[in-house]
N, C-alpha and C positions, 0 to 999 in steps of 0.2 A: 883771127884764128886763136883758139884758146892755147895756153902755154903748154899743156900736156900732149897735144896732138903730135907735134914734131918729135917730141921725146919718145913717144910710143913707136913712131915710125922707125926710129933708129935701132929698136930691139930686134933680136932674132926670134924666129918662131919657137915657141916652147918656153920663152922666158916668163917668169912669174912676176906678176904685178899685183901689189897689195893696194886695195882701195879702201880708205877710211874717210867717209864723208856722209853727210845727211842724204837720205834718199830723196830722189827727185829726177828731174829731166837731165841734169848734168851727169848724175851717176849712170842713168840709162844710156846716154851717149858714150860715156867712157867704156862701159861694159860692152856695148855694141862694137866700138872701135877695137877693143882688145880681141873680141871674137873673130872679127873680120881679118885681123892681122895675124891670126894663129897664135896669140899669146895666151897665157894661162892666168885668169883672174882669180885673185884671192880677196873676195869682198868681206869687209869687216864692219860691224856696227860703229856708228860715230861715237858710241859710249866706250869703245875699247880704249883702254889706257895706253900711254906711251910704252910702258913696260911690257904689256900684253902684245902690243903691235911688234915691238922689237923681237920678242921671243918667237912669235909666229912667223914673222918675216925671215928670221934666221933659220927656222926649221925647214922652210921650203926653199931656201937660197934665193930669195927675191932679188931682182935687179932694180926695182923701182917701186916707190910708194907715191901714190896720188892721195894727197892728204887735205882734209878740211873742205869747207864749202866751195872753195875755188879749185879743188883738186890739184893743189900745188905739187909739182913733181919733185921728188927728191931721190936721187940715184943712190943705190946701195952696191955693196961689193959682191953680190951674188953673181953666179955664172949661169948663162941661159941653158947650157946643156945639162940634162939630168935624165938618167934612164927612166925615172917614173913620170917625167913630164911629157913624154912623147904622146901626141894625140889627145892631150887633155884640153878641156875648155875652162875648167874651174877646179880649184881646191877649196872646199868649203868646210870650215872648222866647226865642229859640234862637240859637245861634252861626251866623254866616254864613261864606261863603268868605273874607271879609276879616278875620274875627276879631271884628268889631263885632257885638254881639247884634242880631238882626233881630226886629222885633215881628210875629208872625203874626196877621193879623186873621181871626177866626173869627166868622161870622155866626150868629145864632140859628137860622135855617132849616137851615144846614149842620150845626150841633151836633145839633139835634133829629133831622135826617134820619139821621145816622150812628148816633146813640144808639139810635133805634128799629130800625134794621136789625140792629145787633149784639144788641139786646134780643130781637128775634124769633129770631135765629139761636140764641141760647142759652136761649130759653124763659123769659125773665123774666115773672113774674107775681106777684100778691099771695101766692100759695101756693108760690112757688119763690124763697126768699131767695137773695141773692147777696152775696158778700164780697170785700173787697179788702184787701191789705196794702201797696199802692202808694201813694206820696205824692200827695196831692190837688192839688199844684201841677203835675202832669204831665198831659198830654193824655189818656193812656190811662184814668187813674182818673177824670178829670173827665168825659169823654164817655161811656164805656161804663158805668162803675160808678156815678157820681153822677147824671148826667143820664139814663142809661138806666133806672135804678131809679126815679128821680123821675117820669119820663114814663109808667111802667107801673104805678106803685103797688107796686113790689117792695121788700120790706124789704132794707135795706142794712146789712151788718156792716163797719165800718171798724176795722181792727185796727192800731194804731200805738202804739209802734214795733213792728217786726216781731220776733217770737220764735216759732219753729216750733211748739212745744207749745201755746202760748197761742193762736196763730192757729187751729190745728185745733180746740182746745177751744171757742173762740168760734164757729167755724163749726158745730160739733156742736150747741152749745147753741141756735143759731138755726135749725137744720135747713136750712142753706144747701145749695142744689143745685149751684151753680157758684161759682167764686171765681178771682180773678186773682192773678198772681205774675210776677216777673221772674227771669231765669236766675240772677242773683247771689243772690237769696233762695231760689231753688229749690235751689241748691247747698247752702245752710245747712239746707234742709228735709231733703233726703236724707241729709245727714250725721247729723242728729238722729233722723230716722225716728219721729216721733210717730205714734200710731195714727190711721189714716185715718178721718175722720168717716163715720159710717153713711149719712148723707143725701147726702154730696157725690158727684156723678157724675163730675166731672172738674175739672182746673185749666186755666186759660187763661194761657199765657205769651207775653209780648211784651216790648218795650222794648229788647231786645238779642238777638243771634243765640244760638240754642240749639245747643250742641255735641253731637256724637254721644255723647261720653263721658258728659256730664251726662244725656242722654236714657237711656243704658243704666242708669246708676245709679238714675234715677227708676223705670224699668221693673222693675229688680230689687227695688225697695222696694214699689212700689204698682201695678205692671201698667201697661197702656196708657192710663191715665186722664189724658191730657194732650193739649191742643190748642194748637199754636203759631199765632200770628197775626202780622201785619206791617202797619205803616202809619207815617205821618209826621204831625207836627203840621200840616204844610201841607195834608195830605189829611184832616184831621180824624180823627185816630186810625186805626181799622182800615180797611184796603182789602182784605186777604186774611186768611183763616182756614182752618186745616186742619179736615177733618172728623174726627170721633172714629173711630179705627181699632181693629181687633181686634189681638190680640197678633202674629199673623203680619205684618199690615200695618204695625204700629208698628216691628217689628224691621227690616222691609225699608226703610221710608222714614226712620225716625228714627235707627236704630242702625247699620245697615249702610252708610249713606251720610250726607252732609250733610243734616240735617233740613230739609225744605221748609217754607215759610211759608203754603202753602195755595192756595185758590181765591179768585177775586175775589168781593167782596160784590155783592149785587143792584145793578145800574146801574153797576158799575165796569168799566172797560176796561183792558186791559193791552197795552202795546206795548214791544218790546225794540229799542231804537235803538242800534246798535253795542254791544250788550251792556248798555246802561243801561236801567234799569227806568223806563218812562214810564207814568203813570196818568191816566186821565180819568174823572172822577166829579163828579156834582153836589154832593157833600159835600167841598168843598175850600175852601181859604182865599180871601179876597177880595184877597190880596196882602200885602206887607209894609208896615207902618206908615210912611208918609211916605218910601217908598223905591221909586219906580217902576222904577228901573234894576234893582235886585235882583229885583223882581217879574218883570220882562220876561226875566231870565236863566233863570228856572225855569218860567214859564208861557207857553206858546205862544198864538198868536192863536186857535187853534181848541180851546183848553181842556186841552191836555196838560200835566201836571206832570212836569218832569224831576226825578227823585228824587235823582240822584247815586249811587244804589246800582247795582251791577252784579249781573246775574242771568241765569237761564236757566230754561226750562221742562223739567220732568222728570216723566213719567207724568201730565201734565196739571197738576201743581202747580208754582208758582213757587219756585225755589231761589236764594237770595241768594249772591253770591260776593264781597262786600266793597264798600268805598266808592271812589268816584272821588277824593275828597279825603282829607285826612290827619287828620281829626278823631279824638280819642281818645274812644271810646265806652266809658265805664267804668260798668258796671252799668246802662246805659240813659241815663245822663247824658253828654251830648256836650260835649266841650271842645276848643276850637280851640288849636293849638300856640302861636300868637302870644300869646294871653292867658296861657297857662301860662308862657311864657318871660318875659313881663313881670313876673309875680309872682316868678319866681326871681331876676330881676335886682334887684328890690326887696330881696332878702335878701343882696345884696352880691356875687352871682356876676357876673363880668365876662368879656369876651372873647366867643368864639363859643359860643352856647347853642342847642341844638336840642332841642325837645321832640318825642318820637316816641311812637307807640302800640306797646305791647308785649303780645303775647298772653298772657292769664292765664286759667286754666280757670273760676275762680268769677265774675269780673267781666266776662269777655269780653276786656277790655283794661285795661291799667294804664299809668301814666305812666313813660316812660323818658326819660333825659337823655343826650345826647352833648355834652360840654363839653371840647374839646381843650385849652383854655387854663386849665382849672381845677386847683387843688391839692386834696389830700384835705380840707384845711380848708374850702375853698369848697363841695365836695360835701356836707360835713357841715352847713354852714350852710343849704343848700337843703333837706337831708333833715330836719334838726331843726326847720325852719320849719313843719312840718305840711302841711296840705292846700294846694295839690296836692303831694303828696310823691312824688318819683321813687323807685320801688321797684327800678329797675335803672338804672344810670348808669355811664358810662365816659368817660375822657379820650381813648381811642383809638377807631378805627372811624369817624372822620368821613368822610362821602361827599357829593359835590356834583356837579352838572351842570357842563358846560363853561362855562356862564354864572355859576356860583357858587351856584346855587339848591340848597339842601340836599335830598338825596334821603331824605326822612323815612322813607318806607315801607321802603326797603332797609336803613336803619340800624336801624329797629325790629325787623325780622326777625332781626337778629344778636343781639338781646337776649332774655332769658327771664325770666319772673316766676312766682311761686307764692305763694299765701297759704294759711293754715291757718284752721280755724274758731275764732273767739274763744271761743264757749261751751264747746267741748270743751277748749280749753287752760285756760280759767278753772277748769273743774271739776278738771282735773288739779292746777292750782296749789293749789287749796283742799285737795285730798286730800293733796298733798305737805306742805302746811303743817301738816295734822293729824298726819301721820307725824312731821314735825319736832318738833311739840309733844310727841308721845309720847316721843321721844328726850330732849328737854330736861327733861321732867317725870319721867323715869325716876330711881328712887333709885340706879341704878348709874351711878357717875361714871367718866369716862375715865381710863385709867391709862397710855395711850400718846400720843405726839405726834399720831399719825394720828387716833385716836379723839377727842382733844381738838379737833383742827381740824374734824372732822366735826360735833361738837356745836356748835362755834362757828358754823359755816355754817347748821346747823339752827336755832339761835337767831335768826340773821338773818332766815331765811325765816318763821319762826313769828311774829316781831315785825312783819314787813312785811305779812303777809296777815292782817288782822284778821278775827275771827269764823270761824276755820277750822272749828270744830266737830269732832265726832268722825268718825273714819273709818267709812264705811258701805259695805256691799258694793255694787258697781256692776253694773248690768245690762248685757248685750250690747245695742248695740255700744259703749257708752261705756267699758266696762272695757278695759284694755290690759295689755300685759306691764309697763309702767311701774308700774301699780298693784300688780301682783304683786311687783315688785322692791322697791317701797316697803314692802310687807307683810313681805318677807323681811328687810329691814333692821331694822324694828322688832322682829321676832321674834328675830333674832340679835344685837341690840344688847348684851345683857349679856355674852356671850362676846367679842364684838368689842372692847367697851370694856375688858375685862379682858386683852386681848391673847392670848386663847386661840384665836382663829381669825382668818383674813384675810377680805377682801372676796371674794376668789376662792373661799374655802371656803364662804362663805354661798351663793354662786351654785351651787356644785357640789351643794349639798343639794336643789336644785331643777332637775332635769335639763332641759336645753333652755332655761332661763330666760334665760341670758346672750345666746344667739343671738336669742331672741324680743325681748329688750330692744333689741338693736342693729339688728334688721331690721323691727320693727313700729313703729307710731306711738308717740311722735312722732319717734323717731330715723330712721325711714324717709323722712322729709320731706327730709332733707339729701341723700341719694343721688338722690332724685327731682329736686330742684332742680339739682344739679350736672350730672345727665344732661341736663336741659333746656338748661342754659347751654352745655354742650359741643356739644350737637347744633345749637342755634341759631347758635352761633358758628363752626360748621364746624371744630371742634377735634379731631375724631376721625379725621382724615386724616393719613397719614404715620406717623412713629414716636411712639408714645404710651406713657408710663410711668405706672403708678399706684403710689404708695407707701402703705404701711400698708393692704393689702387686707383684713386681718382675716378676718371671717366671710364677706366677699365681697358685702355688700349692694350696694355701688357696682359692684364688679367684674362681677357677673352682669348688670348693666344695660348696661354700656358694652363689654364684651369683644367681643360679636358685631357691634357697630356700627363698630368700628375698621376703617378702610380702610387697612391698612398693618401695620406691625410693632407688636404689643402686648406689653408686658412689665408683669407685676404682681409686687408684692414685699411683703415683711413682714420685720420684725426677727426674728421667731420662725421657725426652720426648720420646725417642725412645722406651722405654718399654711401655709407655702409648699408643703410636701410634700402637703398635703391639697387644694390647689387643682386644679380640673379644667376651668378656663376655657380658651378659645382663647388662643393665645400661649404665653409661657413665664414661669415664675416664678423670681425670684431673691431671695436673702437681702440685705436692705438695712437697715442701722441708721442712722436719721437723725441720731443722735448721733455718728457716726463718718464718716470719709471713705468715699466710695463705692468699690465694687470697681473695680479697674483695667479700663479698656476700656468701662465704662458711660458712655454719653452720646450726644449727637447727637439728642436728642428734640425733636420739634416741640411736644409738649404733655406736661406733667407735671400730674397730679391727685392729690388726697388728700381724704378725707372724715373729719373729726374726728380728725386724727392729729397735725398739726404743733404743736398746743397742748401736746402731751405731751413735746416735746423739751426738753432742758436749756437750750440756747442757741439761741433762735429766730433771731436774726439770722445766726449762723454757719450754721445749717441752711438758711436761705433763700439765702445766698450759694452754698452747695454745690449746691443745686437749680438755681440760676441757671446755674452752670457746666455742668450737664448738658444745657442747652437749646441749640438752634441759635440763631443770631441771628434775631430776629423770633419765636422760640418763646414759648409762654405757660405760666405756672404758674397753676393754678386750684385754690382750696382752698375746701371746704365746711366751715364751722365754726359751732358753736352759739353761743348768745348769750353776751355777757359777763355777769358777775354781777348786773348791774342791768338790769331791763327797765322796763315801764311802772310809774309811781308808786313807783319805788324797790324793787319786789318782785324778789328774785333769780330767776334762771331756775329752773323748777320742780324740775329734777332735779339742780341744782348740788350739793346736800349729798349726794345719793345716790351720785354718782360719786366722792365723797371716800373711798369704800371701796377705791379702786384706786390703786396706785402709778402715777405719771405724771400724776395729776390733782391730788391734794391737795398733793403736795410740789412741783408745778411750776406752780401758779397757776391751773389750769383755763382756761376760755375767756377770750378777749380781745374787746374791741369791734372792729367792723369798721374803726374809724378807727385803732386801734392797728395792725391788720394792714396797712392801707394805708401807714401811716407806716413800718412795718417793711419792707414790700416796696420802698418808695421808697429807704429807707436801704440796702437790699441791692443796689441798682442797677437795679431794675425801672422800666419806664415803662409807658405805656398802661394805667394803673390803672383798676379798675372794681369794681362790686359788684352783686349782686342780693340784695335783702333778703327774708328769710322772716318774714312778720308774721302774727300772729293777732289781728285787731282792733287794740287799742292796744299790744299786746305785740310787742316786737322779739325774735325768736328766733334772730337771727344770719342765716345764709344763705351766700352765696358771695362770695369776693373773688378778684381776679385781677390779674396783672401780666405784662407782656411783657418779654423781653430785647431791648433796643434793638439794631437792626442797626448794624454798624460803619459 
């Protein structure tokens, strides 16, 4: 018997039990035991700090904490009896409008009522297993998945932590008919594309808005087998769920337009009050724990819940249009800006600090930072401090009302963010490390300075990524042009090491490989991110210059969007002559003075170009001189040689094949770029980081030419 079971049995009904542990089967069993014993569970994320736990446990007068992976029991001085605890099943803390977490009181009757309604809606029964990969300290997983299956005798598959192939494998093994997911995890799923389980009828997505782009990618992979729902903790999870649509209906509702969240559940009423979604249902909270004022702000006397979400009806379905408040909804987790700013100040950032929500395709939103008084060192301190990490930040762009209140939404809209899949990048990193090992172990030793440098970089990668193993053929869609280029390097290493051929020669042996390498994943993420940054910042208006257009991966994305005069350029006349984009092309060598008469640009952009110049500081000064006062230079650049855990960027040694890389230092950190920009006279510095899980892949940096 686990240590916590007898301790729970000693508690009186109504006692509050705080649970802080990783989601999984152990947490499911503990929550179930608390429910059956009439105890009030207070589930917290495993990321909750000791100070936050102590504060929340004290507020609810908890008698017991079950802590850590083993759910180690720790008795507290709280008393079981409390007038607000009678008949409750859960107190779930969520951020309120003031930033102080509010405890949502969920009664046993409301929990069971909503759980049974959703269970009937999805056909839960002993012969129709259900699965979830969502954390069991969230209302969605607790009410629908845990309580719904418990109340109907339905087998439950709890898959934690989430991994796409394993999740589907476990659903297949259990014969699951339905399963839940959130958009952030759905993004990982459609990227990995594991085989759809034969028994699975559809997935249920909730916790954050589903984008049309993600819906399209899901449909391309699996068809219309997806149902979006909507609810709040205050309304005990689901209040609206979409019906299962056929392909035509799915395309019309989910892909062609903003995906709707569905029809109201049985007994649920909808009211749109000045565009705000109001819900009335018997399955709602009893109020906020010891906070009657906050309760009165969201619950009317006649039972309507003011959700704070804006919405409209379309074809009978509810469609959400964003929040009235400014909370950052990151993958279903909602964070109030004041809490985020407090943590950033604890990392040494001073002056004006504004946390904003930045749109991001995978998580819905990410953390953004506007800090007009910060230095590059201050931005770095906040970024390196970990969660909550600002993935987009700037010292310019501060906006406020006449009374000085920060205009968070407006500032957030001017920033952009993009993340990549961690598993996909890790696979490439392992494959690159195996290729590096093949070079290092080759009996052919380098005879030129360039090949010696390449081997040195390969040795660093092979040493940093342990257990790389052999290179194995990769199946679509995991395989990319980067894999092919690594294979070409290994194959051509003997000749290259002997000085018998160049890196360009190796690429020419594989027609089209160079263009594929520069226009497909992972190199295509940089043009995608810089385009998002330019668009969000309104930087494609006026006179725009792109330097180093190359094969045109970025050029083709931005040329048609420029509202004004567009000039694209490269140092190679042949590449300039081949360009067919709107605007005009000029020859521009970044290592030399620009042609006479070139200048007066509102925006200058470059993607993975400026790291190749001989004197970066001098080049930045020349580019600054081409800008008008208030103009901006925006650079997309790959990662520095070091990413997570000291592992070099996956393709660092591959690009040592080419002049301008091996002999000029390769990529730099964003902090070096920001310092270089500041040293060249730029102000209004900022960045947008491209991350793949723990790996920092570089991203975009920018600076503005200060007005006179």
